[in-house]
Backbone as JSON, one array per atom type, in Angstrom:
{
  "sequence": "MSDAAQHQQSATEVTILIVEDDPLVAMDLAMQVEDLGYVVIGPFHDVGSALEHLDLALPDAAILDYNLGADTTSRAIAERLIEASVPVTFLSGYSGDDFLSEENAGLYSVLSKPIAAPELKQGLAGMLDLER",
  "N": [[-64.79, -104.09, 150.73], [-63.78, -102.37, 147.97], [-63.29, -103.72, 144.52], [-61.08, -102.42, 143.28], [-59.69, -101.69, 145.32], [-58.78, -104.11, 146.45], [-57.47, -105.54, 144.57], [-55.45, -103.66, 144.51], [-54.19, -103.94, 147.08], [-53.64, -106.72, 147.04], [-52.01, -106.67, 144.65], [-49.71, -105.68, 146.25], [-48.8, -107.66, 148.06], [-46.44, -109.53, 149.88], [-44.7, -112.28, 148.75], [-43.55, -115.46, 150.13], [-41.66, -117.76, 149.38], [-41.61, -121.38, 150.63], [-39.8, -124.26, 151.34], [-39.27, -127.06, 153.16], [-38.9, -130.06, 154.75], [-39.75, -131.54, 156.62], [-43.02, -131.94, 157.86], [-44.39, -131.02, 160.4], [-42.73, -128.99, 161.06], [-42.66, -127.41, 159.14], [-45.29, -126.23, 158.86], [-45.38, -124.92, 161.16], [-43.55, -122.76, 160.41], [-44.66, -121.75, 158.29], [-47.08, -120.67, 159.48], [-45.73, -118.83, 161.03], [-44.46, -117.13, 159.42], [-46.89, -115.74, 157.97], [-48.01, -114.86, 160.21], [-46.24, -112.44, 160.64], [-47.36, -111.04, 158.38], [-46.8, -111.74, 155.98], [-47.37, -113.18, 152.91], [-47.72, -116.86, 152.47], [-46.0, -118.94, 150.13], [-46.55, -122.56, 149.26], [-46.08, -124.43, 152.01], [-43.6, -126.54, 150.34], [-42.51, -129.77, 150.22], [-40.58, -131.11, 148.9], [-38.22, -130.99, 146.3], [-38.84, -131.41, 143.65], [-41.58, -130.95, 143.54], [-41.69, -128.02, 144.17], [-39.7, -126.63, 142.42], [-41.61, -126.95, 140.37], [-43.27, -125.57, 140.59], [-42.06, -122.92, 140.71], [-41.86, -122.79, 138.04], [-43.93, -121.81, 137.25], [-44.44, -119.11, 138.73], [-42.41, -116.8, 140.38], [-41.23, -116.3, 143.5], [-41.09, -113.48, 146.0], [-38.94, -113.85, 147.91], [-37.4, -116.42, 149.36], [-37.46, -119.43, 151.84], [-35.36, -121.61, 152.82], [-35.04, -125.32, 153.87], [-32.22, -126.77, 153.85], [-31.16, -129.25, 154.08], [-33.09, -131.95, 152.54], [-33.97, -134.49, 153.44], [-32.75, -138.24, 152.76], [-30.16, -137.9, 150.98], [-30.81, -135.51, 149.65], [-30.91, -132.12, 148.78], [-31.99, -128.8, 148.81], [-30.45, -127.15, 146.97], [-30.73, -126.99, 143.91], [-33.24, -125.76, 144.01], [-32.32, -123.08, 145.29], [-30.46, -122.4, 144.01], [-31.65, -121.57, 141.42], [-33.45, -119.53, 142.26], [-31.39, -117.66, 142.75], [-30.33, -117.11, 140.6], [-32.62, -115.81, 139.5], [-32.69, -113.74, 140.72], [-33.93, -113.29, 143.33], [-34.23, -113.52, 146.79], [-32.57, -115.27, 148.99], [-33.22, -117.76, 151.76], [-31.43, -119.82, 153.68], [-32.69, -122.33, 156.3], [-31.51, -124.08, 158.57], [-30.28, -126.71, 160.66], [-27.56, -127.06, 160.4], [-24.25, -125.99, 160.93], [-22.12, -123.53, 159.11], [-21.29, -122.02, 156.12], [-21.23, -122.98, 153.73], [-23.38, -123.6, 151.84], [-23.75, -123.33, 149.03], [-22.18, -123.1, 145.96], [-19.1, -121.18, 145.66], [-18.98, -119.32, 144.05], [-21.59, -118.16, 144.37], [-21.34, -117.23, 146.92], [-22.28, -115.2, 149.23], [-24.66, -114.43, 148.35], [-27.05, -115.37, 149.66], [-28.69, -116.09, 152.93], [-28.1, -117.7, 155.98], [-30.01, -119.09, 158.44], [-30.47, -120.35, 161.47], [-31.97, -123.47, 162.77], [-33.67, -124.33, 165.86], [-36.26, -121.67, 164.95], [-36.84, -118.5, 166.07], [-39.55, -116.38, 166.62], [-38.7, -113.4, 166.6], [-36.09, -113.55, 165.35], [-36.92, -114.35, 162.85], [-38.49, -112.52, 161.81], [-36.44, -110.55, 161.74], [-34.73, -111.39, 159.91], [-36.25, -111.98, 157.22], [-36.87, -109.44, 157.08], [-34.61, -108.41, 156.63], [-33.7, -109.7, 154.22], [-35.75, -108.82, 152.2], [-35.01, -106.55, 152.75], [-36.97, -104.52, 153.86], [-38.3, -102.53, 156.27], [-40.69, -103.92, 158.89]],
  "CA": [[-63.65, -103.55, 149.97], [-64.08, -102.39, 146.46], [-62.56, -104.4, 143.52], [-59.87, -102.12, 142.82], [-58.87, -101.78, 146.7], [-58.56, -105.49, 146.7], [-56.66, -105.67, 143.43], [-54.1, -102.98, 144.87], [-53.96, -105.13, 148.11], [-52.97, -108.14, 146.44], [-50.66, -106.58, 144.11], [-48.36, -105.27, 147.24], [-48.41, -108.56, 149.32], [-44.93, -109.85, 149.67], [-44.62, -113.82, 148.9], [-42.47, -116.27, 150.7], [-41.64, -119.59, 149.41], [-41.04, -122.26, 152.04], [-39.33, -125.51, 151.44], [-39.12, -127.63, 154.18], [-39.41, -131.81, 154.64], [-40.51, -131.92, 158.3], [-44.42, -131.16, 157.78], [-44.68, -129.98, 161.51], [-41.87, -127.39, 160.95], [-43.27, -126.47, 157.49], [-46.54, -125.76, 159.26], [-44.99, -123.88, 162.31], [-42.98, -121.67, 159.64], [-45.77, -121.17, 157.03], [-47.82, -119.9, 160.63], [-44.78, -117.57, 161.62], [-44.51, -116.13, 158.12], [-48.01, -115.73, 157.83], [-48.43, -113.72, 161.43], [-45.71, -111.45, 160.1], [-47.76, -110.12, 157.09], [-46.26, -112.11, 154.56], [-48.23, -114.4, 151.89], [-46.85, -118.2, 152.04], [-46.14, -120.05, 149.46], [-46.27, -123.76, 149.97], [-44.83, -125.05, 152.0], [-43.24, -127.65, 149.52], [-41.81, -130.82, 150.94], [-39.61, -131.64, 147.88], [-37.39, -130.39, 145.35], [-39.64, -131.33, 142.12], [-43.0, -129.75, 143.18], [-41.09, -126.84, 144.4], [-39.26, -126.34, 141.17], [-42.58, -126.95, 139.45], [-44.21, -123.8, 141.23], [-41.11, -121.98, 140.18], [-41.79, -122.57, 136.52], [-45.39, -121.04, 137.13], [-44.56, -118.16, 139.1], [-41.62, -116.57, 141.64], [-41.8, -115.56, 144.74], [-40.53, -112.38, 146.29], [-38.1, -114.06, 148.78], [-37.3, -118.06, 149.55], [-36.9, -119.71, 153.04], [-35.44, -123.52, 152.24], [-34.34, -126.17, 154.72], [-30.95, -127.55, 153.06], [-31.22, -131.1, 153.84], [-34.55, -132.32, 152.38], [-34.27, -136.01, 153.45], [-31.81, -139.06, 151.87], [-29.25, -137.14, 150.28], [-31.28, -134.53, 148.92], [-30.92, -130.99, 149.28], [-32.49, -127.74, 148.06], [-29.35, -126.26, 146.21], [-31.04, -126.78, 142.7], [-34.07, -124.53, 143.99], [-31.55, -121.85, 145.61], [-29.43, -121.73, 142.53], [-32.85, -121.08, 140.39], [-33.82, -118.32, 142.85], [-30.32, -116.91, 142.88], [-29.93, -116.69, 139.2], [-33.71, -114.81, 139.2], [-32.62, -112.63, 141.87], [-34.66, -113.97, 144.47], [-33.38, -113.52, 148.14], [-32.56, -117.0, 149.69], [-32.32, -117.98, 153.48], [-31.53, -121.43, 154.45], [-33.01, -122.49, 157.53], [-30.77, -125.26, 158.84], [-29.73, -127.29, 161.78], [-26.22, -127.66, 160.35], [-23.83, -124.82, 160.89], [-21.6, -123.58, 157.89], [-22.17, -121.23, 155.04], [-21.22, -123.39, 152.24], [-24.01, -124.42, 151.24], [-23.95, -123.33, 147.72], [-20.84, -122.96, 145.15], [-18.24, -120.1, 145.86], [-19.37, -118.25, 142.97], [-23.0, -117.86, 145.07], [-21.21, -116.98, 148.32], [-23.23, -113.76, 149.89], [-26.09, -114.33, 147.47], [-27.88, -115.97, 150.49], [-28.51, -115.87, 154.19], [-28.51, -118.5, 156.89], [-30.73, -118.84, 159.82], [-30.35, -121.92, 162.55], [-33.39, -124.2, 163.51], [-35.29, -123.88, 165.86], [-36.08, -120.02, 164.64], [-37.77, -117.91, 166.87], [-40.49, -115.14, 165.76], [-37.97, -112.32, 166.38], [-35.25, -113.95, 164.59], [-37.26, -114.7, 161.48], [-38.66, -111.41, 161.53], [-35.12, -109.84, 161.14], [-34.18, -112.42, 158.57], [-37.15, -111.46, 156.58], [-36.79, -108.1, 156.92], [-33.19, -108.09, 155.83], [-33.71, -110.37, 153.02], [-36.56, -107.79, 151.61], [-34.78, -104.72, 152.66], [-37.94, -103.88, 154.48], [-38.65, -102.54, 158.19], [-41.84, -104.15, 159.18]],
  "C": [[-64.29, -103.51, 148.43], [-63.27, -103.34, 145.54], [-60.85, -103.88, 143.76], [-58.73, -101.86, 144.49], [-58.14, -103.25, 146.81], [-57.74, -105.91, 145.71], [-55.07, -104.87, 144.2], [-53.45, -103.69, 146.36], [-52.91, -106.22, 147.93], [-51.59, -107.93, 145.56], [-49.35, -106.0, 145.01], [-48.22, -106.65, 148.13], [-46.98, -109.11, 148.96], [-45.34, -111.54, 149.69], [-43.35, -114.18, 149.18], [-42.58, -117.92, 150.22], [-41.11, -120.38, 150.89], [-40.98, -123.83, 151.69], [-38.88, -126.22, 152.7], [-39.87, -129.07, 154.39], [-40.17, -132.24, 155.54], [-42.14, -131.25, 158.55], [-44.94, -130.31, 159.33], [-43.68, -128.93, 161.23], [-42.33, -126.69, 160.16], [-44.42, -125.62, 158.07], [-46.49, -124.75, 160.26], [-44.41, -122.58, 161.36], [-43.88, -120.93, 158.97], [-46.39, -120.03, 158.23], [-47.04, -118.69, 160.9], [-44.48, -116.65, 160.5], [-45.7, -115.25, 157.61], [-48.47, -114.34, 159.1], [-47.49, -112.31, 161.19], [-45.98, -110.67, 158.98], [-47.43, -110.63, 155.74], [-47.39, -113.32, 153.71], [-47.13, -115.78, 151.49], [-47.01, -118.92, 150.75], [-45.81, -121.49, 149.18], [-46.94, -123.86, 151.01], [-44.62, -126.28, 150.96], [-42.36, -128.62, 150.41], [-40.6, -131.35, 149.98], [-39.07, -131.06, 146.82], [-38.27, -130.25, 143.94], [-40.87, -130.6, 142.46], [-42.78, -128.4, 143.55], [-40.55, -126.03, 142.89], [-40.37, -126.24, 140.27], [-43.3, -125.75, 139.24], [-43.21, -122.85, 140.45], [-41.1, -121.72, 138.4], [-43.34, -121.7, 136.16], [-44.76, -119.45, 137.55], [-43.19, -117.81, 140.52], [-42.23, -115.87, 142.47], [-40.98, -114.24, 145.19], [-39.03, -112.55, 147.28], [-38.19, -115.66, 148.89], [-37.0, -118.46, 151.08], [-36.66, -121.19, 152.64], [-34.38, -123.99, 153.19], [-33.41, -126.59, 153.64], [-31.2, -128.76, 152.91], [-32.78, -131.4, 153.59], [-34.69, -133.99, 152.61], [-32.87, -136.68, 152.46], [-31.45, -138.43, 150.78], [-29.98, -136.1, 149.42], [-31.37, -133.04, 149.32], [-31.68, -129.74, 148.46], [-31.89, -126.99, 147.17], [-30.04, -126.04, 144.63], [-32.11, -125.28, 142.91], [-33.29, -123.29, 144.66], [-30.88, -121.11, 144.28], [-30.65, -121.03, 141.29], [-33.02, -119.93, 140.83], [-32.83, -117.54, 142.2], [-30.46, -116.4, 141.46], [-31.48, -115.96, 138.75], [-33.91, -113.63, 140.16], [-33.44, -112.38, 142.86], [-33.9, -114.18, 145.82], [-33.85, -114.74, 148.58], [-32.15, -116.62, 150.93], [-32.42, -119.32, 153.57], [-31.71, -121.52, 155.73], [-32.58, -123.92, 157.79], [-30.49, -125.45, 160.3], [-28.47, -127.26, 161.91], [-25.71, -126.11, 160.52], [-22.78, -124.8, 159.57], [-21.97, -122.84, 157.06], [-21.62, -121.53, 153.59], [-22.03, -123.97, 151.64], [-24.1, -124.49, 149.48], [-22.49, -123.04, 147.03], [-20.02, -121.31, 145.56], [-18.7, -118.92, 145.3], [-20.7, -117.52, 143.6], [-22.58, -117.46, 146.21], [-21.77, -115.43, 148.46], [-24.07, -113.53, 149.21], [-27.18, -114.81, 148.23], [-27.46, -115.79, 151.87], [-28.65, -117.21, 155.08], [-28.98, -118.23, 158.19], [-30.7, -120.28, 160.31], [-31.77, -122.17, 162.83], [-32.78, -124.74, 165.11], [-35.36, -122.23, 165.67], [-37.33, -119.53, 165.67], [-38.41, -116.64, 166.47], [-39.32, -113.98, 165.55], [-36.62, -112.38, 165.38], [-35.54, -114.17, 162.88], [-37.8, -113.5, 161.21], [-37.84, -110.48, 160.91], [-34.7, -110.33, 159.82], [-34.88, -112.1, 157.31], [-36.85, -110.14, 156.01], [-35.62, -107.84, 155.97], [-33.28, -108.93, 154.4], [-34.59, -109.45, 152.03], [-36.16, -106.49, 151.58], [-35.93, -103.77, 153.43], [-37.97, -103.58, 156.18], [-40.25, -102.74, 158.48], [-42.16, -104.49, 160.35]]
}
């Protein structure tokens, strides 16, 4: 492949940030996202490392586990992404649609754990407004 073709291919790659505190779930989710043809950023297992990465580059979309362990949530990550107009989906075992403040309602989606490939594919396509 020529350098120009490689550059064009990388310029069109869609990046998905993954934040998930469970290493096995994170690895499985990352593999599913890659199998759908997206480029995975992460997975990150904590808020600090994800926010550090966001200081360097923004993804095209993000899948965030809401609860990241002992009274920690991905709320700060989601708010930063939403402020930058990056689509956010929470992947959670909890029901409810009040993950963020009322002013951000409608700016994110929620998918339930465990997630199967068809639901993940549909969720990502919806976030990115794509048909893949």
